[in-house]
Every structure is written in C-alpha cells, then in structure tokens.
MARSE-845958 format. One record per residue: x, z, y of N, C-alpha, C, O in turn; chain; residue number from 1. Coordinates in nm, 2 decimals. Each point is the difference from the previous one (the first is absolute). Example, Ala and Ser with C-alpha at 12.3 -4.5 7.8 and 13.67 -1.06 7.14 Angstrom:
[[1.32 0.78 -0.57] [-0.09 0.00 0.12] [0.09 0.00 0.12] [0.10 0.07 0.00] A 1],
[[-0.14 -0.14 0.11] [0.09 0.00 0.11] [-0.08 0.08 0.11] [0.05 0.01 0.11] A 2],
//
This chain:
[[16.80 2.41 -6.02] [-0.09 0.10 -0.06] [-0.13 0.01 0.17] [0.03 0.06 0.11] A 1],
[[-0.11 -0.10 -0.13] [-0.06 0.10 0.13] [-0.06 0.14 0.01] [-0.06 0.03 0.10] A 2],
[[0.09 0.07 -0.22] [-0.09 0.07 0.00] [0.07 0.08 -0.06] [0.10 -0.04 -0.07] A 3],
[[-0.15 0.21 0.10] [0.09 0.15 -0.10] [-0.05 -0.05 -0.18] [0.05 0.03 -0.10] A 4],
[[-0.16 -0.10 0.12] [-0.07 0.03 -0.14] [0.07 -0.13 -0.07] [0.01 0.01 -0.12] A 5],
[[0.02 -0.09 0.18] [0.08 -0.10 -0.06] [0.19 0.02 -0.11] [0.03 -0.06 -0.10] A 6],
[[0.04 0.15 0.19] [0.07 0.07 0.01] [0.01 0.11 -0.05] [0.09 0.05 -0.06] A 7],
[[-0.23 0.02 0.09] [0.01 0.13 -0.13] [0.03 -0.03 -0.20] [0.05 0.06 -0.09] A 8],
[[-0.15 -0.26 0.13] [-0.03 -0.02 -0.15] [0.13 -0.03 -0.04] [0.06 0.03 -0.10] A 9],
[[-0.02 -0.10 0.18] [0.19 -0.08 -0.03] [0.07 0.09 -0.01] [0.13 -0.01 0.01] A 10],
[[-0.20 0.13 -0.02] [0.12 0.06 0.03] [-0.05 0.14 -0.17] [0.08 0.09 -0.04] A 11],
[[-0.17 -0.10 0.01] [-0.10 0.05 -0.17] [0.06 -0.12 -0.08] [0.08 0.04 -0.08] A 12],
[[-0.08 -0.18 0.07] [0.00 -0.08 -0.05] [0.18 0.02 0.00] [0.01 0.03 -0.12] A 13],
[[0.10 -0.02 0.16] [0.14 0.02 -0.07] [0.01 0.11 0.04] [0.09 -0.02 0.08] A 14],
[[-0.12 0.18 -0.07] [0.06 0.08 -0.02] [-0.13 0.08 -0.04] [-0.06 0.07 0.08] A 15],
[[0.03 -0.09 -0.17] [-0.13 0.06 -0.09] [-0.11 0.13 0.11] [0.00 0.03 0.12] A 16],
[[-0.06 0.00 -0.24] [-0.09 0.08 0.10] [-0.19 -0.10 0.12] [-0.02 -0.11 0.05] A 17],
[[-0.01 0.16 -0.06] [-0.16 -0.09 0.10] [0.05 -0.05 0.13] [0.12 0.00 0.01] A 18],
[[-0.19 -0.05 0.08] [0.01 -0.01 0.10] [-0.02 0.10 0.10] [0.05 -0.03 0.11] A 19],
[[-0.09 0.11 -0.12] [-0.11 0.22 0.12] [0.23 0.02 -0.08] [0.05 0.06 0.09] A 20],
[[0.00 -0.08 -0.14] [0.08 0.12 -0.08] [0.12 -0.05 0.24] [0.05 0.10 0.05] A 21],
[[-0.05 -0.16 -0.02] [0.04 -0.09 0.07] [0.00 -0.04 0.16] [0.10 0.00 0.06] A 22],
[[-0.23 -0.04 -0.01] [0.00 0.03 0.14] [0.07 0.06 0.06] [0.09 -0.05 0.08] A 23],
[[-0.12 0.18 -0.09] [0.08 0.07 0.13] [0.00 -0.11 0.10] [-0.07 -0.06 0.08] A 24],
[[0.23 0.06 -0.16] [0.09 -0.08 -0.02] [0.01 -0.14 0.11] [0.05 -0.01 0.11] A 25],
[[-0.12 -0.07 -0.19] [-0.04 -0.09 0.06] [-0.11 -0.02 0.16] [-0.04 -0.08 0.08] A 26],
[[0.02 0.22 -0.11] [-0.14 -0.03 0.14] [0.14 0.06 0.09] [-0.01 -0.04 0.12] A 27],
[[0.11 0.11 -0.13] [0.08 0.00 0.06] [0.12 -0.10 0.10] [0.04 -0.02 0.11] A 28],
[[-0.01 -0.03 -0.26] [0.05 -0.09 0.14] [-0.09 -0.14 -0.03] [0.03 -0.07 -0.09] A 29],
[[-0.14 0.03 0.18] [-0.08 -0.04 0.08] [-0.12 0.04 0.04] [-0.12 -0.04 0.01] A 30],
[[0.20 0.17 0.02] [-0.13 0.10 0.15] [0.02 -0.07 0.12] [-0.10 0.00 0.08] A 31],
[[0.22 -0.07 -0.04] [0.01 -0.06 0.11] [-0.08 -0.13 0.04] [0.01 -0.07 0.11] A 32],
[[-0.13 0.06 -0.26] [-0.03 -0.14 0.06] [-0.22 0.05 0.13] [-0.10 -0.05 0.04] A 33],
[[0.18 0.26 -0.06] [-0.06 0.01 0.08] [-0.03 -0.01 0.13] [-0.10 0.01 0.06] A 34],
[[0.24 -0.02 -0.04] [0.07 -0.01 0.16] [-0.03 -0.18 0.01] [-0.10 0.01 0.06] A 35],
[[0.13 -0.17 -0.09] [0.04 -0.09 -0.05] [-0.04 -0.07 -0.14] [0.09 -0.03 -0.08] A 36],
[[-0.19 0.00 0.05] [-0.01 -0.04 -0.11] [0.02 -0.21 0.02] [-0.07 -0.10 0.02] A 37],
[[0.21 0.13 -0.04] [0.09 -0.09 0.04] [0.12 -0.06 -0.10] [-0.03 -0.12 0.02] A 38],
[[0.10 0.11 -0.07] [0.14 0.03 -0.06] [0.05 0.03 -0.02] [0.05 0.04 -0.11] A 39],
[[-0.03 -0.01 0.34] [0.11 0.01 0.01] [0.01 0.19 0.04] [0.10 0.07 0.04] A 40],
[[-0.22 -0.04 -0.06] [0.04 0.15 -0.10] [0.05 0.04 -0.09] [0.06 0.11 0.00] A 41],
[[-0.06 -0.19 -0.09] [0.15 0.05 -0.06] [0.20 0.04 0.01] [0.09 0.05 -0.06] A 42],
[[-0.14 -0.14 0.18] [0.16 0.15 0.07] [0.02 0.05 0.04] [0.11 0.00 0.07] A 43],
[[-0.27 0.17 -0.10] [0.02 0.11 0.01] [0.06 0.06 -0.14] [0.09 0.09 0.02] A 44],
[[-0.12 -0.14 -0.16] [-0.01 0.05 -0.07] [0.08 -0.07 -0.15] [0.02 0.06 -0.11] A 45],
[[0.02 -0.22 0.15] [-0.02 -0.05 -0.07] [0.15 -0.07 -0.08] [0.02 -0.10 -0.06] A 46],
[[0.07 0.23 0.12] [0.13 -0.07 -0.05] [0.02 0.16 -0.12] [-0.08 0.08 -0.06] A 47],
[[0.28 -0.10 0.06] [0.02 0.08 -0.01] [0.00 0.15 0.06] [0.08 0.06 -0.08] A 48],
[[-0.12 0.01 0.16] [0.06 0.09 0.07] [-0.20 0.02 -0.03] [-0.03 0.12 -0.03] A 49],
[[-0.05 -0.18 0.04] [-0.11 0.03 -0.02] [-0.05 0.02 -0.17] [-0.11 0.04 -0.04] A 50],
[[0.26 -0.08 -0.07] [-0.03 0.04 -0.07] [0.01 0.11 -0.03] [-0.08 0.05 -0.09] A 51],
[[0.14 0.01 0.13] [0.12 0.18 0.00] [-0.09 0.05 0.06] [-0.04 0.10 -0.05] A 52],
[[-0.03 -0.15 0.16] [-0.13 0.07 0.03] [-0.05 0.11 -0.06] [-0.02 0.12 0.00] A 53],
[[0.01 -0.25 -0.06] [-0.16 0.07 -0.09] [0.01 0.03 -0.15] [-0.09 0.02 -0.08] A 54],
[[0.28 -0.04 0.04] [-0.04 0.08 -0.09] [0.06 0.16 0.11] [-0.11 0.04 0.03] A 55],
[[0.17 0.02 0.01] [0.02 0.11 0.10] [-0.20 0.08 0.03] [-0.04 0.11 -0.03] A 56],
[[-0.02 -0.23 0.08] [-0.18 0.06 -0.04] [-0.02 0.02 -0.07] [-0.04 0.12 -0.02] A 57],
[[0.04 -0.26 -0.15] [-0.11 0.05 -0.10] [0.12 0.07 -0.09] [-0.03 0.00 -0.12] A 58],
[[0.18 0.06 0.16] [0.05 0.08 -0.17] [0.12 -0.17 -0.03] [0.01 -0.11 0.05] A 59],
[[0.07 0.17 -0.17] [0.07 -0.08 -0.04] [-0.06 -0.09 -0.05] [0.04 -0.11 0.05] A 60],
[[-0.17 0.10 -0.18] [-0.05 0.05 -0.12] [-0.14 -0.07 -0.01] [0.05 -0.10 0.06] A 61],
[[-0.18 0.05 -0.08] [-0.10 0.10 -0.03] [-0.04 -0.06 -0.17] [-0.01 -0.12 -0.03] A 62],
[[-0.01 0.25 -0.06] [-0.11 -0.07 -0.14] [-0.12 -0.02 0.01] [-0.10 0.07 0.02] A 63],
[[0.14 -0.23 -0.08] [-0.16 -0.03 0.02] [-0.06 0.05 -0.19] [0.06 0.04 -0.10] A 64],
[[-0.23 -0.09 0.14] [-0.03 0.00 -0.05] [0.02 -0.03 -0.21] [-0.06 0.04 -0.11] A 65],
[[0.14 -0.11 0.14] [0.04 -0.03 -0.18] [0.09 0.13 0.00] [0.04 0.03 -0.11] A 66],
[[0.01 0.09 0.24] [0.10 0.02 -0.04] [0.16 -0.03 0.00] [0.08 0.07 -0.06] A 67],
[[-0.04 -0.21 0.15] [0.07 -0.02 0.00] [0.06 -0.01 0.17] [-0.04 -0.04 0.11] A 68],
[[0.23 0.12 -0.19] [0.01 0.04 0.18] [0.06 -0.13 0.07] [0.11 -0.05 -0.03] A 69],
[[-0.19 0.00 0.13] [0.10 -0.06 0.11] [0.00 0.01 0.09] [-0.08 0.05 0.07] A 70],
[[0.20 -0.11 -0.04] [0.07 0.03 0.19] [-0.07 -0.04 0.10] [-0.01 -0.12 0.01] A 71],
[[-0.05 0.21 0.08] [-0.03 -0.06 0.11] [0.05 -0.14 0.09] [-0.08 -0.08 0.05] A 72],
[[0.22 0.06 -0.03] [0.09 -0.07 0.01] [-0.06 -0.13 -0.04] [-0.08 -0.06 0.08] A 73],
[[0.12 -0.04 -0.28] [-0.03 -0.06 -0.01] [-0.17 -0.01 0.04] [-0.04 -0.11 0.03] A 74],
[[-0.04 0.21 -0.03] [-0.15 -0.10 0.06] [0.01 -0.02 0.11] [-0.07 -0.09 0.05] A 75],
[[0.15 0.19 0.06] [0.04 -0.10 0.17] [-0.01 -0.09 -0.06] [-0.10 -0.07 0.01] A 76],
[[0.26 0.05 -0.12] [0.03 -0.16 0.04] [-0.09 -0.13 -0.06] [0.01 -0.11 0.05] A 77],
[[-0.10 0.16 -0.19] [0.00 -0.15 -0.03] [-0.14 0.02 0.14] [-0.03 -0.12 -0.02] A 78],
[[-0.08 0.18 0.16] [-0.05 0.01 0.05] [0.06 -0.12 0.10] [-0.06 -0.10 0.00] A 79],
[[0.17 0.13 0.06] [0.08 -0.08 0.11] [0.01 -0.08 -0.06] [-0.05 -0.08 0.08] A 80],
[[0.06 0.03 -0.15] [0.07 -0.12 -0.12] [-0.13 -0.10 0.00] [0.00 -0.12 0.03] A 81],
[[-0.10 0.21 -0.07] [-0.17 -0.12 0.02] [-0.02 -0.09 0.12] [-0.06 -0.10 0.02] A 82],
[[0.13 0.17 0.04] [-0.07 0.00 0.17] [0.09 -0.07 0.06] [-0.05 -0.06 0.10] A 83],
[[0.22 0.02 -0.11] [0.06 -0.06 0.06] [0.11 -0.09 -0.13] [0.11 0.03 -0.04] A 84],
[[-0.20 -0.12 0.02] [0.11 -0.10 -0.13] [0.05 0.07 -0.12] [0.07 -0.07 -0.06] A 85],
[[-0.08 0.18 0.03] [0.12 0.05 -0.03] [0.15 0.05 -0.01] [0.08 0.02 -0.09] A 86],
[[-0.07 -0.02 0.21] [0.09 0.10 0.13] [-0.10 0.13 0.08] [-0.11 0.04 0.04] A 87],
[[0.32 0.00 -0.06] [-0.07 0.13 -0.01] [0.06 0.04 0.20] [0.10 0.06 0.01] A 88],
[[-0.18 -0.11 0.12] [0.21 -0.05 0.08] [-0.05 0.17 0.04] [-0.09 0.07 -0.04] A 89],
[[0.25 -0.01 0.16] [0.01 0.11 0.02] [-0.11 0.01 0.18] [-0.06 -0.09 0.05] A 90],
[[0.07 0.20 -0.02] [-0.03 0.06 0.12] [-0.03 -0.15 0.12] [-0.11 -0.05 0.06] A 91],
[[0.33 -0.01 -0.05] [-0.01 0.01 0.07] [-0.05 -0.10 -0.02] [-0.07 -0.01 0.10] A 92],
[[0.04 -0.14 -0.22] [0.02 -0.09 0.01] [-0.15 0.00 0.07] [0.02 -0.08 0.09] A 93],
[[-0.12 0.11 -0.07] [-0.11 0.04 0.07] [-0.03 0.00 0.15] [-0.09 -0.06 0.07] A 94],
[[0.21 0.15 -0.04] [0.02 0.14 0.06] [0.09 -0.17 0.14] [-0.03 -0.02 0.12] A 95],
[[0.12 -0.03 -0.18] [0.07 -0.12 0.07] [-0.06 -0.11 -0.03] [0.08 -0.09 0.03] A 96],
[[-0.17 0.03 -0.07] [-0.17 -0.06 0.05] [-0.05 0.00 0.14] [-0.04 -0.11 0.03] A 97],
[[0.04 0.17 0.05] [-0.09 0.14 0.08] [0.00 -0.15 0.08] [0.07 -0.08 -0.06] A 98],
[[-0.14 0.04 0.19] [0.05 -0.08 0.15] [-0.02 0.12 0.10] [-0.09 0.03 0.07] A 99],
[[0.20 0.02 -0.07] [0.01 0.10 0.10] [0.00 -0.05 0.13] [0.06 -0.10 0.04] A 100],
[[-0.21 0.23 0.04] [-0.07 -0.08 0.18] [0.07 0.14 0.07] [0.04 0.09 -0.07] A 101],
[[-0.04 -0.10 0.22] [0.00 0.07 0.07] [-0.04 0.13 -0.01] [0.06 0.07 0.07] A 102],
[[-0.12 -0.03 -0.12] [-0.08 0.08 0.00] [0.11 0.11 -0.15] [-0.01 0.12 -0.03] A 103],
[[0.06 -0.19 0.00] [0.07 0.03 -0.14] [0.07 0.16 0.07] [-0.02 0.12 -0.04] A 104],
[[0.12 -0.18 0.17] [0.06 0.05 0.00] [0.09 0.10 0.18] [0.09 0.05 0.07] A 105],
[[-0.29 -0.11 -0.11] [0.04 0.06 0.19] [0.01 0.21 -0.03] [-0.07 0.05 0.09] A 106],
[[0.09 0.01 -0.14] [0.03 0.13 0.02] [-0.03 0.15 0.18] [0.08 0.02 0.09] A 107],
[[-0.14 0.01 -0.10] [0.03 0.06 0.15] [-0.10 0.13 -0.05] [-0.09 0.02 -0.08] A 108],
[[0.17 0.05 0.19] [-0.08 0.11 0.01] [-0.09 0.07 0.08] [0.02 -0.02 0.12] A 109],
[[-0.13 0.12 -0.17] [-0.12 0.00 0.08] [0.02 0.13 0.08] [0.04 0.12 -0.02] A 110],
[[-0.08 -0.19 0.11] [0.02 0.11 0.09] [-0.16 0.03 0.05] [0.02 0.02 0.12] A 111],
[[-0.18 -0.01 -0.15] [-0.10 0.04 0.03] [-0.03 0.12 -0.08] [0.02 0.02 -0.12] A 112],
[[-0.05 0.04 0.19] [-0.08 0.18 -0.03] [-0.08 -0.07 -0.07] [-0.04 0.03 -0.11] A 113],
[[0.01 -0.13 0.15] [-0.16 -0.04 -0.14] [0.03 -0.01 -0.07] [-0.03 0.08 -0.10] A 114],
[[0.12 -0.18 0.08] [0.03 -0.04 -0.13] [0.14 0.12 -0.06] [0.02 -0.01 -0.12] A 115],
[[0.03 0.07 0.16] [0.11 0.07 -0.08] [-0.10 0.14 -0.14] [0.00 0.04 -0.12] A 116],
[[-0.05 -0.04 0.24] [-0.08 0.13 -0.18] [-0.01 0.10 0.15] [0.06 0.00 0.11] A 117],
[[-0.16 0.08 -0.18] [-0.12 0.09 0.04] [-0.10 0.01 0.09] [-0.08 -0.09 -0.04] A 118],
[[0.02 0.15 0.15] [-0.11 0.00 0.04] [0.02 0.07 0.16] [-0.02 0.12 0.04] A 119],
[[0.11 -0.30 0.08] [-0.01 0.07 0.10] [-0.13 0.05 0.05] [0.02 0.12 0.01] A 120],
[[-0.12 -0.14 0.02] [-0.06 0.04 0.04] [-0.06 0.10 -0.02] [-0.10 0.05 0.05] A 121],
[[0.20 -0.01 -0.19] [-0.04 0.14 -0.12] [0.07 0.08 0.13] [-0.08 0.08 0.06] A 122],
[[0.23 -0.09 -0.01] [0.09 0.10 -0.03] [-0.08 0.01 0.24] [-0.01 0.12 0.05] A 123],
[[-0.02 -0.21 0.02] [-0.02 0.01 0.15] [-0.11 0.06 -0.01] [0.00 0.10 0.07] A 124],
[[-0.09 -0.10 -0.12] [-0.11 0.08 -0.06] [0.00 0.17 0.00] [-0.06 0.07 0.08] A 125],
[[0.15 -0.02 -0.20] [0.07 0.09 0.06] [0.10 0.04 0.05] [0.02 0.13 0.00] A 126],
[[0.12 -0.24 0.09] [0.02 0.06 0.05] [-0.06 0.08 0.14] [0.05 0.10 0.06] A 127],
[[-0.19 -0.21 0.00] [-0.10 0.09 0.08] [-0.12 0.08 0.02] [-0.09 0.03 0.09] A 128],
[[0.14 -0.02 -0.25] [-0.08 0.11 0.00] [0.08 0.17 -0.03] [-0.05 0.12 -0.02] A 129],
[[0.15 -0.15 0.02] [0.16 0.09 -0.03] [0.09 -0.02 0.24] [0.11 0.04 0.05] A 130],
[[-0.22 -0.11 0.01] [0.05 0.00 0.11] [0.12 -0.08 -0.02] [-0.02 -0.12 0.05] A 131],
[[0.14 0.14 -0.10] [0.05 -0.12 0.00] [0.06 -0.10 0.12] [0.09 -0.03 0.07] A 132],
[[-0.22 0.02 -0.11] [-0.03 -0.18 0.14] [-0.13 -0.03 0.11] [-0.08 0.09 0.00] A 133],
[[0.05 -0.21 0.09] [-0.15 0.02 0.03] [-0.01 -0.15 0.03] [-0.08 -0.08 0.05] A 134],
[[0.21 0.08 -0.13] [0.02 -0.22 0.04] [-0.18 0.02 -0.08] [-0.07 0.09 -0.03] A 135],
[[0.06 -0.22 0.03] [-0.10 -0.14 -0.06] [0.07 -0.03 -0.12] [0.12 -0.01 0.03] A 136],
[[-0.13 -0.01 -0.12] [0.02 0.01 -0.14] [0.15 -0.24 -0.01] [0.09 -0.04 -0.06] A 137],
[[-0.19 -0.01 0.19] [0.10 -0.07 0.02] [0.14 -0.01 0.00] [0.09 -0.05 -0.06] A 138],
[[-0.13 0.14 0.22] [0.12 0.08 0.07] [0.09 0.04 -0.11] [0.11 -0.05 -0.04] A 139],
[[-0.15 0.11 0.01] [0.08 0.13 -0.14] [0.07 -0.09 -0.06] [0.12 0.00 0.00] A 140],
[[-0.20 -0.12 -0.07] [-0.01 -0.09 -0.10] [0.21 -0.05 0.07] [0.11 0.01 -0.05] A 141],
[[-0.14 -0.05 0.15] [0.07 -0.07 0.08] [0.19 0.05 0.04] [0.11 -0.05 0.01] A 142],
[[-0.21 0.24 0.00] [0.15 0.07 0.02] [0.05 -0.01 -0.10] [0.10 -0.08 0.00] A 143],
[[-0.13 0.13 -0.10] [0.04 0.02 -0.09] [0.07 -0.11 -0.12] [0.06 0.02 -0.10] A 144],
[[-0.09 -0.08 0.14] [0.11 -0.18 -0.07] [0.14 0.02 0.15] [0.12 0.01 -0.01] A 145],
[[-0.17 -0.01 0.07] [0.14 0.03 0.11] [0.06 0.11 -0.08] [0.08 -0.05 -0.08] A 146],
[[-0.10 0.20 0.06] [0.11 0.12 -0.03] [-0.02 -0.08 -0.04] [0.01 -0.09 0.08] A 147],
[[-0.05 0.03 -0.24] [0.06 -0.02 -0.09] [0.17 -0.17 -0.02] [0.10 -0.02 -0.06] A 148],
[[-0.18 -0.03 0.15] [0.15 -0.10 0.03] [0.09 0.03 0.04] [0.10 -0.06 0.00] A 149],
[[-0.13 0.18 0.05] [0.14 0.04 0.13] [0.06 0.15 -0.08] [0.11 0.05 0.04] A 150],
[[-0.17 0.00 -0.13] [0.02 0.08 -0.16] [0.11 -0.09 -0.08] [0.12 0.04 -0.01] A 151],
[[-0.14 -0.13 -0.03] [0.09 -0.17 -0.08] [0.03 -0.01 0.08] [0.02 0.10 -0.08] A 152],
[[0.03 -0.10 0.20] [0.08 -0.06 0.06] [0.12 0.10 0.05] [0.11 -0.04 0.05] A 153],
[[-0.13 0.15 -0.07] [0.07 0.16 0.06] [0.15 -0.04 -0.14] [0.11 -0.04 0.01] A 154],
[[-0.23 0.08 -0.15] [0.00 -0.02 -0.16] [0.16 -0.11 0.02] [0.11 0.04 -0.01] A 155],
[[-0.14 -0.17 0.04] [0.06 -0.13 -0.02] [0.18 0.01 0.09] [0.11 -0.03 -0.04] A 156],
[[-0.15 0.10 0.16] [0.13 0.02 0.07] [0.13 0.12 0.03] [0.10 -0.04 0.07] A 157],
//
C-alpha cells in the first residue's frame, strides 16, 4: 500500500462502512513518513507494539458508518500486513536490524551550565544586582563551575 487512503479503502472492503471511517488510524501508522519518506519509517509503528499502541490511542473498537463494531487491533493488523508482505513483525524484528554506530552508545553527563537548564547570565545579573559578586560574567561562571565540581566531589567522598 502506498497511502493511508488506500489502506482506508481496504478497511472498508474488509470491515464494511466507507473509507472515511478509517483514515485516522491509518494516518497514525504512517505519520512517521513526515520525517522519513522511505519504507524504514515503518520501524516506528508497523509492528506488534505499534498495533497495541494504536488500540490504546483510538480505543478498543470503532463503529463504522454501517453500524459494525470493528476492533482497532484488526485495523492495525490489516495495515501492518499490507505494508509488510503479510507479516506482523515485532518491535524486536525492526530494532534488531539497526546497524549500531558509536554515537548511539556513548552517553555522558553534561556539566556545561549553559546546557543544563536555566539562564546562567540571568543568574549572574541577579547576583550583581544583589551585590553578591563583583566578578564579570565569565569569571563568575568559571567560579560557579569550580564550586559545583567541588560540591559533587564532597558528596561522593
């Protein structure tokens, strides 16, 4: 299938009602195309966990225009099968095929105050206004970083 409209038409043929009963679910499955219009976008929702997530989001069922109650899980399974050659992969199937790169595994603790949160320049201005410092911003920031590092060291000792 190429488009959520085609999935919706297929749902109408399979479960009754009309195509406009189903687009919200099919649009949700294909929303990741906004970021990557290549089949690998399916790794985000085209799997068992994605089907259950759709059910949590849209409810266990919908009532189509013909009055038939259709499980959302069935609609999700239909969508995934149509896009994955009649298979319903697990999330593990998709993630297990990621080619690891070094940046994916190198976490670190950020000690750059500008990146941690808050506005250090606003804190410095407030300290100057309150006559808590006469240091320039750069010197004040360096002093603050040293004090923070010393406090961390005393907590771990």
